[in-house]
N, C-alpha and C positions, 0 to 999 in steps of 0.2 A: 427778148429771151429766145434762145435757140430751141429748135425742136428736141435736141438731145437733152436739154435740161428738163423739158416736159416729160420725156421718156424716163429720165432718171427718177423724177418724182413718182411716176406711175409704177416703176419697178420697186420702189421702196415702200409703197403703200397700196394694199389691195383695194381699199375704198376708192382712192383716186383712180386706180386702174379701171375699176368697174364703171366709173363715171366717164372717163375720157377715151375708153377703148374704141368707140365708134365715132369719135369727133373727127370731122373731115380735116384732111391735111392742111388746107388753106386756112382753116380756123385755128388749128393747133399752132400755127406760126404766129398768130396774133396775140397770144397770151403774154402778159408782162408780169414780172415778179416784184413784190414789195415786202419789206421787212420792217417790223416795228418793235420797240422795246416794251417790256412789261410795264403796265401802268399808263401807257399812252392811248389817247382816244384817236382813232384813225378814221372814223366816220361819225358825223355829228348830227344829232336830231335836228330836224328842220331844214337841213341843207339838201340840195338836189345834186345827184351824181349821175354821170353818163356811162357808168360801167357796172358790171356784175363781177362778183368775187367768189373764190373758193379758198377755204383755209387749207393750206398745205401742211403746216406744222404749227403746233401751239394751241392755246386755249383763249377764247374771247368771251367777255361778258356783254350781253345785249341789255341795255338799260335805257330807261326814260327818266326825264326830270319833270316832276310835277310843278304846278304854278307856284307852290310854296318853296320850291327849290330842293325838295326831297328827292333823292336818287332812288329809283325803283328798278332792281335787277329783274328782268323778265325771263331770261334764259341764259344758258351757257353753251357755246358752240365749240366744236372740236374739228379735227381733220376731216375734210370732205363736206363740211357744212357750207351752205350757200349764204351769201350776204348780198342784199339788195335785189333779190329776185322778184319781190312784190312791187317795189317802187319803180323799177326800171321800165316797166311797160308804158306807163303814162308819164314817166319822168316827174313824179311827185316827190315832195320832200320826205326824207327818211323819218319814219315814225319813232325811231330809237337811235341811240348812239351805240357805237361799238368800241369797247375798250379791251386792250390786250391784257389778259390776266397773267400770261407768261410772255416771254419773247415769242413773236409770232411771224410766220411767213404766209403770205397770201399770193394767189395769182389772179389777175384781173383781165377782163375781156370787155372791149367797148360794146355799146348797146347794139349797134348794127350787126356785129359779128355774133353776139349772144342770140339775137332773134333768128339769125340764119341757122345757128347751131340747133336751136330748139326746133326749127322746122325740118331740118335735114336728118337729125339723129333721133330715131324713135326710141332708142335705149335711154337717152337723156330725157327725152320728152316725157316718158312714163315715170322716170325717177322724179322729175320736176313736179309732176302732178301729185305723186304720192307724198312727197315731202311737204308740198304746199298744204295739202289737206291735213297731214299730221301736225304741222305747225299751227294751223288754224284751230285744230282740236285742242292742242295743248294750251294755247293762249286762252281760248274760251273756257276750258276747264279750270284754269288757274284763276281767271276773273270770277268765275262762279264760286270757287272756294273762298275767295276773299269777301264776297258778298254774303255768303251763307254761313260762314263760320267765324267765331270770335277769334281774337288774337290768342287767347288761351288755348283754343282748339288747334289752331295752326301750329303753335309752338309744340304742343304735345305730339301732333302728327309728325313734325320735323324730328323730334327726339326718337320717335318710334322708327322712322326711316333710317336713322343712323345706327340703330342697335345691331343689325346684321354685321356691320363692320367694326363693332366695338370689341373691347377686350374684357373677357370674363375675369372677375375678381371675386374674392371671398364674400364680399357684401353686395355684389351686383355686377353690372356691366358698365365699364368706363367708355365714354364717348367724348370726342373732342368737337366743340362747336366754335365757330368764329362769329362772335356777336356782331362785329362790324358787317360781315357779309350777310348775316341773317337779317340785320336791320334794313339793309338795302333790298334784300329779297322780299321782305314783308312791308317795306315802306313805313317803318315805325322807328322810334328812337330806341337806343340801347337801354335807356331807363325803363321804357315800357316792357322790354324783354326781361330785364332783371326783376321787375315786379312779379311777372308770371312765374319765373323760376323760383323766386323766394316763396311764393304761395305753394308751389309743388314741394319745396323743401320743408316747409312748415307741416305739410301733410305727411312727411316722411316717405314720399314717393321717389324723390331724388335727393342727392347731396351734390354739392359742387364746390370747386375751388378754381378761381380764374376761368380758364377755358375748358377745364375738365369737368364733366358731369358724370356722376355715378347713378345709373338707374337702379334704384333699390327694389322697386316692385313694378314689373312690366305689366302685369294684369291690371293693376290700379291705374297705371298710366294710360292704358287702352281705354278704360272706363271714363277717364277724364276727357 
């Protein structure tokens, strides 16, 4: 990939510019670009990779597969997010797989160049430390939530998080949920999700049809 292409990416996105603005010229020349279609898995849990990646455009889901084969979505990554920054130091197998949620473009840097960049660029070094700590906190908090709260609690919490982006109607607030994505996020079956939603409907806290849920009583939902 040419330097000009890297500069174009930086000019088009402020997040990328802030990440790469102090990257040494010799390292900038070593970036390569890859593109993947929506739905494709481009890094696989358990495999070892010798490079570091940044998302240039698009959205990716980070997921793990349990021993029973259930897919568990751990996080969603966007432009500027790093991939493989933890595993690359000791070249250990990826803890998760990475799947393109949309068509996606990434740029990659081989391990030796990445380690040099981290050492030479204090701007990126500080960003790397902050993001690594932030990621560790998010994963730990998410694991704690799954251990401390029931599926009923987690689904109520998810519905409450969706309310700010919902549409007000005469009888409540309409929100859209993707049960397939929610089942992957919570590592449960859609049948289990439907049971919780049906219970909330029986209590007249929500109503639903297909993927549309009407929150009838926000205060009661909070108490749930």
